[in-house]
ChimeraX commands (.cxc) that place a marker at each C-alpha (Angstrom):
marker #1 position 109.94,87.31,88.25 radius 0.5
marker #1 position 113.04,89.52,89.33 radius 0.5
marker #1 position 114.98,90.03,92.12 radius 0.5
marker #1 position 114.45,93.54,92.81 radius 0.5
marker #1 position 117.69,95.99,92.43 radius 0.5
marker #1 position 116.37,99.18,93.93 radius 0.5
marker #1 position 115.06,100.35,96.94 radius 0.5
marker #1 position 111.01,99.91,96.84 radius 0.5
marker #1 position 109.21,103.63,97.51 radius 0.5
marker #1 position 105.75,104.65,97.85 radius 0.5
marker #1 position 106.28,106.89,94.80 radius 0.5
marker #1 position 108.37,103.47,92.76 radius 0.5
marker #1 position 105.40,101.18,93.32 radius 0.5
marker #1 position 102.74,103.66,92.38 radius 0.5
marker #1 position 104.99,103.73,89.03 radius 0.5
marker #1 position 105.37,100.29,88.67 radius 0.5
marker #1 position 101.12,99.91,88.53 radius 0.5
marker #1 position 100.95,102.27,85.91 radius 0.5
marker #1 position 103.34,100.22,83.88 radius 0.5
marker #1 position 101.30,96.86,84.65 radius 0.5
marker #1 position 104.06,95.72,87.20 radius 0.5
marker #1 position 103.26,94.79,90.74 radius 0.5
marker #1 position 105.47,93.48,93.99 radius 0.5
marker #1 position 104.96,90.80,96.12 radius 0.5
marker #1 position 106.98,89.31,98.61 radius 0.5
marker #1 position 108.08,85.28,99.07 radius 0.5
marker #1 position 106.12,85.25,102.60 radius 0.5
marker #1 position 105.00,86.81,105.41 radius 0.5
marker #1 position 108.45,86.56,107.20 radius 0.5
marker #1 position 110.58,87.42,104.22 radius 0.5
marker #1 position 113.21,90.47,103.55 radius 0.5
marker #1 position 112.59,89.32,99.66 radius 0.5
marker #1 position 110.46,91.34,97.18 radius 0.5
marker #1 position 109.98,90.94,93.36 radius 0.5
marker #1 position 108.25,92.45,90.84 radius 0.5
marker #1 position 105.54,90.58,88.66 radius 0.5
marker #1 position 104.76,90.81,85.19 radius 0.5
marker #1 position 102.41,87.65,84.69 radius 0.5
marker #1 position 101.88,86.91,80.84 radius 0.5
marker #1 position 98.05,86.30,81.95 radius 0.5
marker #1 position 96.09,88.99,83.77 radius 0.5
marker #1 position 92.90,88.49,85.85 radius 0.5
marker #1 position 90.54,91.68,85.18 radius 0.5
marker #1 position 86.82,91.90,87.04 radius 0.5
marker #1 position 84.44,93.17,85.24 radius 0.5
marker #1 position 82.65,96.34,86.57 radius 0.5
marker #1 position 79.97,96.48,83.97 radius 0.5
marker #1 position 77.06,94.47,83.49 radius 0.5
marker #1 position 79.81,91.64,82.99 radius 0.5
marker #1 position 79.91,91.25,87.12 radius 0.5
marker #1 position 78.08,88.03,87.88 radius 0.5
marker #1 position 76.21,88.80,90.99 radius 0.5
marker #1 position 74.40,85.87,92.69 radius 0.5
marker #1 position 71.08,86.42,93.93 radius 0.5
marker #1 position 71.43,85.24,97.64 radius 0.5
marker #1 position 74.88,87.52,97.96 radius 0.5
marker #1 position 73.18,90.62,96.25 radius 0.5
marker #1 position 70.25,89.94,99.14 radius 0.5
marker #1 position 72.79,89.67,101.68 radius 0.5
marker #1 position 74.92,92.92,100.35 radius 0.5
marker #1 position 71.19,94.96,100.54 radius 0.5
marker #1 position 70.54,93.91,103.94 radius 0.5
marker #1 position 71.96,94.76,107.59 radius 0.5
marker #1 position 73.99,92.25,108.13 radius 0.5
marker #1 position 77.35,93.96,107.89 radius 0.5
marker #1 position 77.67,97.17,108.21 radius 0.5
marker #1 position 80.21,98.14,104.82 radius 0.5
marker #1 position 82.55,101.15,105.26 radius 0.5
marker #1 position 85.55,102.38,102.88 radius 0.5
marker #1 position 89.11,104.02,104.22 radius 0.5
marker #1 position 87.99,103.17,107.84 radius 0.5
marker #1 position 90.09,100.71,109.34 radius 0.5
marker #1 position 93.22,100.20,106.30 radius 0.5
marker #1 position 95.59,99.28,108.88 radius 0.5
marker #1 position 93.11,96.64,109.90 radius 0.5
marker #1 position 92.28,95.32,106.77 radius 0.5
marker #1 position 95.78,94.65,105.41 radius 0.5
marker #1 position 96.44,93.01,108.71 radius 0.5
marker #1 position 93.64,90.89,107.88 radius 0.5
marker #1 position 94.89,90.14,104.33 radius 0.5
marker #1 position 98.34,89.12,106.01 radius 0.5
marker #1 position 96.76,86.81,108.34 radius 0.5
marker #1 position 97.13,82.81,108.11 radius 0.5
marker #1 position 93.31,81.93,107.16 radius 0.5
marker #1 position 91.79,78.09,106.30 radius 0.5
marker #1 position 93.80,76.71,103.56 radius 0.5
marker #1 position 96.13,79.37,103.76 radius 0.5
marker #1 position 98.86,79.21,106.17 radius 0.5
marker #1 position 101.53,81.77,104.86 radius 0.5
marker #1 position 100.62,85.36,102.41 radius 0.5
marker #1 position 103.11,87.30,100.23 radius 0.5
marker #1 position 102.32,90.56,102.37 radius 0.5
marker #1 position 105.32,91.13,104.57 radius 0.5
marker #1 position 106.33,94.24,106.82 radius 0.5
marker #1 position 107.62,96.26,103.96 radius 0.5
marker #1 position 104.54,95.56,101.99 radius 0.5
marker #1 position 102.22,96.35,104.80 radius 0.5
marker #1 position 104.59,99.53,105.32 radius 0.5
marker #1 position 104.50,100.76,101.64 radius 0.5
marker #1 position 100.75,100.67,101.20 radius 0.5
marker #1 position 100.00,102.26,104.55 radius 0.5
marker #1 position 101.74,104.89,103.38 radius 0.5
marker #1 position 99.86,104.81,99.97 radius 0.5
marker #1 position 96.90,105.14,101.90 radius 0.5
marker #1 position 97.96,107.99,103.68 radius 0.5
marker #1 position 98.80,109.65,100.43 radius 0.5
marker #1 position 95.24,108.81,99.05 radius 0.5
marker #1 position 96.39,106.40,96.74 radius 0.5
marker #1 position 95.44,103.07,98.77 radius 0.5
marker #1 position 91.92,102.24,99.76 radius 0.5
marker #1 position 90.04,99.58,101.79 radius 0.5
marker #1 position 86.37,98.36,102.18 radius 0.5
marker #1 position 85.25,96.98,105.51 radius 0.5
marker #1 position 82.61,94.30,106.19 radius 0.5
marker #1 position 81.37,95.07,110.10 radius 0.5
marker #1 position 79.44,92.55,112.74 radius 0.5
marker #1 position 78.65,93.76,116.20 radius 0.5
marker #1 position 81.23,96.97,116.10 radius 0.5
marker #1 position 83.59,94.01,115.16 radius 0.5
marker #1 position 86.27,93.84,111.49 radius 0.5
marker #1 position 85.10,90.64,110.35 radius 0.5
marker #1 position 86.22,90.66,106.59 radius 0.5
marker #1 position 87.44,93.37,103.52 radius 0.5
marker #1 position 89.79,94.36,100.71 radius 0.5
marker #1 position 92.04,96.67,99.65 radius 0.5
marker #1 position 93.59,97.89,96.78 radius 0.5
marker #1 position 95.37,100.92,94.47 radius 0.5
marker #1 position 93.71,103.71,92.41 radius 0.5
marker #1 position 95.40,105.34,89.85 radius 0.5
marker #1 position 93.34,107.08,87.18 radius 0.5
marker #1 position 90.74,105.02,86.20 radius 0.5
marker #1 position 91.84,101.84,87.26 radius 0.5
marker #1 position 91.75,100.43,90.71 radius 0.5
marker #1 position 94.67,97.03,91.62 radius 0.5
marker #1 position 92.70,94.47,93.92 radius 0.5
marker #1 position 95.13,93.49,96.18 radius 0.5
marker #1 position 93.83,90.77,98.61 radius 0.5
marker #1 position 90.92,90.42,100.38 radius 0.5
marker #1 position 89.72,88.82,104.22 radius 0.5
marker #1 position 86.97,87.09,105.43 radius 0.5
marker #1 position 86.60,85.92,109.29 radius 0.5
marker #1 position 82.79,85.02,108.95 radius 0.5
marker #1 position 80.94,83.54,105.60 radius 0.5
marker #1 position 80.31,86.33,103.03 radius 0.5
marker #1 position 81.98,89.55,104.65 radius 0.5
marker #1 position 85.06,89.64,101.97 radius 0.5
marker #1 position 82.22,88.93,99.26 radius 0.5
marker #1 position 79.69,91.77,100.24 radius 0.5
marker #1 position 83.26,93.88,100.71 radius 0.5
marker #1 position 83.70,92.94,96.91 radius 0.5
marker #1 position 80.23,94.06,95.67 radius 0.5
marker #1 position 80.30,96.98,97.50 radius 0.5
marker #1 position 83.92,97.90,95.82 radius 0.5
marker #1 position 82.00,97.17,92.49 radius 0.5
marker #1 position 79.17,99.53,93.43 radius 0.5
marker #1 position 81.71,101.99,94.50 radius 0.5
marker #1 position 84.10,101.81,91.41 radius 0.5
marker #1 position 81.09,102.27,88.89 radius 0.5
marker #1 position 79.97,105.23,90.95 radius 0.5
marker #1 position 83.06,107.32,91.20 radius 0.5
marker #1 position 83.97,106.52,87.72 radius 0.5
marker #1 position 86.41,103.56,87.18 radius 0.5
marker #1 position 86.73,101.48,84.00 radius 0.5
marker #1 position 89.39,98.79,84.93 radius 0.5
marker #1 position 89.55,96.77,88.23 radius 0.5
marker #1 position 92.96,94.69,87.82 radius 0.5
marker #1 position 92.68,91.29,90.11 radius 0.5
marker #1 position 96.47,90.09,89.36 radius 0.5
marker #1 position 95.49,86.56,88.84 radius 0.5
marker #1 position 92.04,84.50,88.41 radius 0.5
marker #1 position 90.87,82.18,91.51 radius 0.5
marker #1 position 88.15,80.16,91.49 radius 0.5
marker #1 position 86.40,82.87,94.35 radius 0.5
marker #1 position 87.06,85.62,91.69 radius 0.5
marker #1 position 86.13,83.43,88.73 radius 0.5
marker #1 position 82.60,83.15,90.04 radius 0.5
marker #1 position 82.21,87.40,89.91 radius 0.5
marker #1 position 82.87,87.00,86.04 radius 0.5
marker #1 position 86.55,87.20,86.50 radius 0.5
marker #1 position 88.93,86.50,83.29 radius 0.5
marker #1 position 92.26,86.73,82.22 radius 0.5
marker #1 position 93.48,88.38,78.92 radius 0.5
marker #1 position 96.94,88.73,77.79 radius 0.5
marker #1 position 99.34,90.93,79.17 radius 0.5
marker #1 position 99.08,93.22,75.79 radius 0.5
marker #1 position 95.87,93.57,75.66 radius 0.5
marker #1 position 95.74,94.36,79.63 radius 0.5
marker #1 position 97.97,97.04,79.29 radius 0.5
marker #1 position 96.47,98.26,76.29 radius 0.5
marker #1 position 93.49,98.83,79.21 radius 0.5
marker #1 position 95.20,100.27,81.49 radius 0.5
marker #1 position 96.89,102.92,79.63 radius 0.5
marker #1 position 93.27,103.65,78.83 radius 0.5
marker #1 position 92.25,103.66,82.27 radius 0.5
marker #1 position 95.08,106.32,83.47 radius 0.5
marker #1 position 93.72,108.63,81.45 radius 0.5
marker #1 position 90.09,108.26,82.95 radius 0.5
marker #1 position 89.53,111.19,85.41 radius 0.5
marker #1 position 88.13,109.21,88.22 radius 0.5
marker #1 position 88.02,109.47,91.93 radius 0.5
marker #1 position 87.75,107.68,94.84 radius 0.5
marker #1 position 85.19,109.00,97.31 radius 0.5
marker #1 position 85.59,107.09,100.68 radius 0.5
marker #1 position 82.01,108.63,102.35 radius 0.5
marker #1 position 79.19,108.18,99.71 radius 0.5
marker #1 position 75.64,107.73,100.58 radius 0.5
marker #1 position 74.50,104.24,101.90 radius 0.5
marker #1 position 71.40,104.41,99.47 radius 0.5
marker #1 position 72.97,105.58,96.93 radius 0.5
marker #1 position 75.80,102.10,97.17 radius 0.5
marker #1 position 72.51,100.10,97.49 radius 0.5
marker #1 position 70.79,101.73,94.32 radius 0.5
marker #1 position 74.22,100.83,92.47 radius 0.5
marker #1 position 73.91,97.17,93.68 radius 0.5
marker #1 position 70.40,96.69,92.70 radius 0.5
marker #1 position 71.63,97.93,89.19 radius 0.5
marker #1 position 74.27,94.66,88.75 radius 0.5
marker #1 position 71.71,92.94,87.09 radius 0.5
marker #1 position 74.44,90.40,85.45 radius 0.5
marker #1 position 73.27,88.10,88.50 radius 0.5
marker #1 position 74.54,84.59,87.79 radius 0.5
marker #1 position 71.72,82.09,88.95 radius 0.5
marker #1 position 72.17,80.20,92.04 radius 0.5
marker link #1:1,2 radius 0.2
marker link #1:2,3 radius 0.2
marker link #1:3,4 radius 0.2
marker link #1:4,5 radius 0.2
marker link #1:5,6 radius 0.2
marker link #1:6,7 radius 0.2
marker link #1:7,8 radius 0.2
marker link #1:8,9 radius 0.2
marker link #1:9,10 radius 0.2
marker link #1:10,11 radius 0.2
marker link #1:11,12 radius 0.2
marker link #1:12,13 radius 0.2
marker link #1:13,14 radius 0.2
marker link #1:14,15 radius 0.2
marker link #1:15,16 radius 0.2
marker link #1:16,17 radius 0.2
marker link #1:17,18 radius 0.2
marker link #1:18,19 radius 0.2
marker link #1:19,20 radius 0.2
marker link #1:20,21 radius 0.2
marker link #1:21,22 radius 0.2
marker link #1:22,23 radius 0.2
marker link #1:23,24 radius 0.2
marker link #1:24,25 radius 0.2
marker link #1:25,26 radius 0.2
marker link #1:26,27 radius 0.2
marker link #1:27,28 radius 0.2
marker link #1:28,29 radius 0.2
marker link #1:29,30 radius 0.2
marker link #1:30,31 radius 0.2
marker link #1:31,32 radius 0.2
marker link #1:32,33 radius 0.2
marker link #1:33,34 radius 0.2
marker link #1:34,35 radius 0.2
marker link #1:35,36 radius 0.2
marker link #1:36,37 radius 0.2
marker link #1:37,38 radius 0.2
marker link #1:38,39 radius 0.2
marker link #1:39,40 radius 0.2
marker link #1:40,41 radius 0.2
marker link #1:41,42 radius 0.2
marker link #1:42,43 radius 0.2
marker link #1:43,44 radius 0.2
marker link #1:44,45 radius 0.2
marker link #1:45,46 radius 0.2
marker link #1:46,47 radius 0.2
marker link #1:47,48 radius 0.2
marker link #1:48,49 radius 0.2
marker link #1:49,50 radius 0.2
marker link #1:50,51 radius 0.2
marker link #1:51,52 radius 0.2
marker link #1:52,53 radius 0.2
marker link #1:53,54 radius 0.2
marker link #1:54,55 radius 0.2
marker link #1:55,56 radius 0.2
marker link #1:56,57 radius 0.2
marker link #1:57,58 radius 0.2
marker link #1:58,59 radius 0.2
marker link #1:59,60 radius 0.2
marker link #1:60,61 radius 0.2
marker link #1:61,62 radius 0.2
marker link #1:62,63 radius 0.2
marker link #1:63,64 radius 0.2
marker link #1:64,65 radius 0.2
marker link #1:65,66 radius 0.2
marker link #1:66,67 radius 0.2
marker link #1:67,68 radius 0.2
marker link #1:68,69 radius 0.2
marker link #1:69,70 radius 0.2
marker link #1:70,71 radius 0.2
marker link #1:71,72 radius 0.2
marker link #1:72,73 radius 0.2
marker link #1:73,74 radius 0.2
marker link #1:74,75 radius 0.2
marker link #1:75,76 radius 0.2
marker link #1:76,77 radius 0.2
marker link #1:77,78 radius 0.2
marker link #1:78,79 radius 0.2
marker link #1:79,80 radius 0.2
marker link #1:80,81 radius 0.2
marker link #1:81,82 radius 0.2
marker link #1:82,83 radius 0.2
marker link #1:83,84 radius 0.2
marker link #1:84,85 radius 0.2
marker link #1:85,86 radius 0.2
marker link #1:86,87 radius 0.2
marker link #1:87,88 radius 0.2
marker link #1:88,89 radius 0.2
marker link #1:89,90 radius 0.2
marker link #1:90,91 radius 0.2
marker link #1:91,92 radius 0.2
marker link #1:92,93 radius 0.2
marker link #1:93,94 radius 0.2
marker link #1:94,95 radius 0.2
marker link #1:95,96 radius 0.2
marker link #1:96,97 radius 0.2
marker link #1:97,98 radius 0.2
marker link #1:98,99 radius 0.2
marker link #1:99,100 radius 0.2
marker link #1:100,101 radius 0.2
marker link #1:101,102 radius 0.2
marker link #1:102,103 radius 0.2
marker link #1:103,104 radius 0.2
marker link #1:104,105 radius 0.2
marker link #1:105,106 radius 0.2
marker link #1:106,107 radius 0.2
marker link #1:107,108 radius 0.2
marker link #1:108,109 radius 0.2
marker link #1:109,110 radius 0.2
marker link #1:110,111 radius 0.2
marker link #1:111,112 radius 0.2
marker link #1:112,113 radius 0.2
marker link #1:113,114 radius 0.2
marker link #1:114,115 radius 0.2
marker link #1:115,116 radius 0.2
marker link #1:116,117 radius 0.2
marker link #1:117,118 radius 0.2
marker link #1:118,119 radius 0.2
marker link #1:119,120 radius 0.2
marker link #1:120,121 radius 0.2
marker link #1:121,122 radius 0.2
marker link #1:122,123 radius 0.2
marker link #1:123,124 radius 0.2
marker link #1:124,125 radius 0.2
marker link #1:125,126 radius 0.2
marker link #1:126,127 radius 0.2
marker link #1:127,128 radius 0.2
marker link #1:128,129 radius 0.2
marker link #1:129,130 radius 0.2
marker link #1:130,131 radius 0.2
marker link #1:131,132 radius 0.2
marker link #1:132,133 radius 0.2
marker link #1:133,134 radius 0.2
marker link #1:134,135 radius 0.2
marker link #1:135,136 radius 0.2
marker link #1:136,137 radius 0.2
marker link #1:137,138 radius 0.2
marker link #1:138,139 radius 0.2
marker link #1:139,140 radius 0.2
marker link #1:140,141 radius 0.2
marker link #1:141,142 radius 0.2
marker link #1:142,143 radius 0.2
marker link #1:143,144 radius 0.2
marker link #1:144,145 radius 0.2
marker link #1:145,146 radius 0.2
marker link #1:146,147 radius 0.2
marker link #1:147,148 radius 0.2
marker link #1:148,149 radius 0.2
marker link #1:149,150 radius 0.2
marker link #1:150,151 radius 0.2
marker link #1:151,152 radius 0.2
marker link #1:152,153 radius 0.2
marker link #1:153,154 radius 0.2
marker link #1:154,155 radius 0.2
marker link #1:155,156 radius 0.2
marker link #1:156,157 radius 0.2
marker link #1:157,158 radius 0.2
marker link #1:158,159 radius 0.2
marker link #1:159,160 radius 0.2
marker link #1:160,161 radius 0.2
marker link #1:161,162 radius 0.2
marker link #1:162,163 radius 0.2
marker link #1:163,164 radius 0.2
marker link #1:164,165 radius 0.2
marker link #1:165,166 radius 0.2
marker link #1:166,167 radius 0.2
marker link #1:167,168 radius 0.2
marker link #1:168,169 radius 0.2
marker link #1:169,170 radius 0.2
marker link #1:170,171 radius 0.2
marker link #1:171,172 radius 0.2
marker link #1:172,173 radius 0.2
marker link #1:173,174 radius 0.2
marker link #1:174,175 radius 0.2
marker link #1:175,176 radius 0.2
marker link #1:176,177 radius 0.2
marker link #1:177,178 radius 0.2
marker link #1:178,179 radius 0.2
marker link #1:179,180 radius 0.2
marker link #1:180,181 radius 0.2
marker link #1:181,182 radius 0.2
marker link #1:182,183 radius 0.2
marker link #1:183,184 radius 0.2
marker link #1:184,185 radius 0.2
marker link #1:185,186 radius 0.2
marker link #1:186,187 radius 0.2
marker link #1:187,188 radius 0.2
marker link #1:188,189 radius 0.2
marker link #1:189,190 radius 0.2
marker link #1:190,191 radius 0.2
marker link #1:191,192 radius 0.2
marker link #1:192,193 radius 0.2
marker link #1:193,194 radius 0.2
marker link #1:194,195 radius 0.2
marker link #1:195,196 radius 0.2
marker link #1:196,197 radius 0.2
marker link #1:197,198 radius 0.2
marker link #1:198,199 radius 0.2
marker link #1:199,200 radius 0.2
marker link #1:200,201 radius 0.2
marker link #1:201,202 radius 0.2
marker link #1:202,203 radius 0.2
marker link #1:203,204 radius 0.2
marker link #1:204,205 radius 0.2
marker link #1:205,206 radius 0.2
marker link #1:206,207 radius 0.2
marker link #1:207,208 radius 0.2
marker link #1:208,209 radius 0.2
marker link #1:209,210 radius 0.2
marker link #1:210,211 radius 0.2
marker link #1:211,212 radius 0.2
marker link #1:212,213 radius 0.2
marker link #1:213,214 radius 0.2
marker link #1:214,215 radius 0.2
marker link #1:215,216 radius 0.2
marker link #1:216,217 radius 0.2
marker link #1:217,218 radius 0.2
marker link #1:218,219 radius 0.2
marker link #1:219,220 radius 0.2
marker link #1:220,221 radius 0.2
marker link #1:221,222 radius 0.2
marker link #1:222,223 radius 0.2
view
């Protein structure tokens, strides 16, 4: 990690992502930000390597949640920044929040939202460049809300032609879906190739098209 030397702007953030580097803050209330370039990078497969438990597939295909994209980006990033069980603080400070809201306004940052009875109960957000999607954070206020958002994200990435889903790090939560760690040099080679892919994020996709793609995710882990 290196202490920031330059003013961090949305354009600088995009250049950093294209080089395989990303920013984080020390805490929610901190005014310090750092650039990270970890030796190992988490990558979530969006092909047949994605593991979708049968129970979660049923939930994702049910009407338990209404799932949207880019409907409430601000609500999602603020949900990701709020305290949660087992996490009293977060790396999303006010500056990062402002940067990503501006990236969303410019069409580079996107969110997937899970709703229940009209209330935002979970979601995730990240950055799209070429055929790469850089997942930033997710949150859940009720069971399975963020997991369903992740399943919808993978379906959407497949439909829209993305080839790389970067999770930055690997966690037990992400590992259950098939996330693996790869060396930095391998990640950057995959990133360079993905940036040349002309994928295009589409917020409004037919619900049946998403459902069809979820049904096609057959790399399911048994429960």
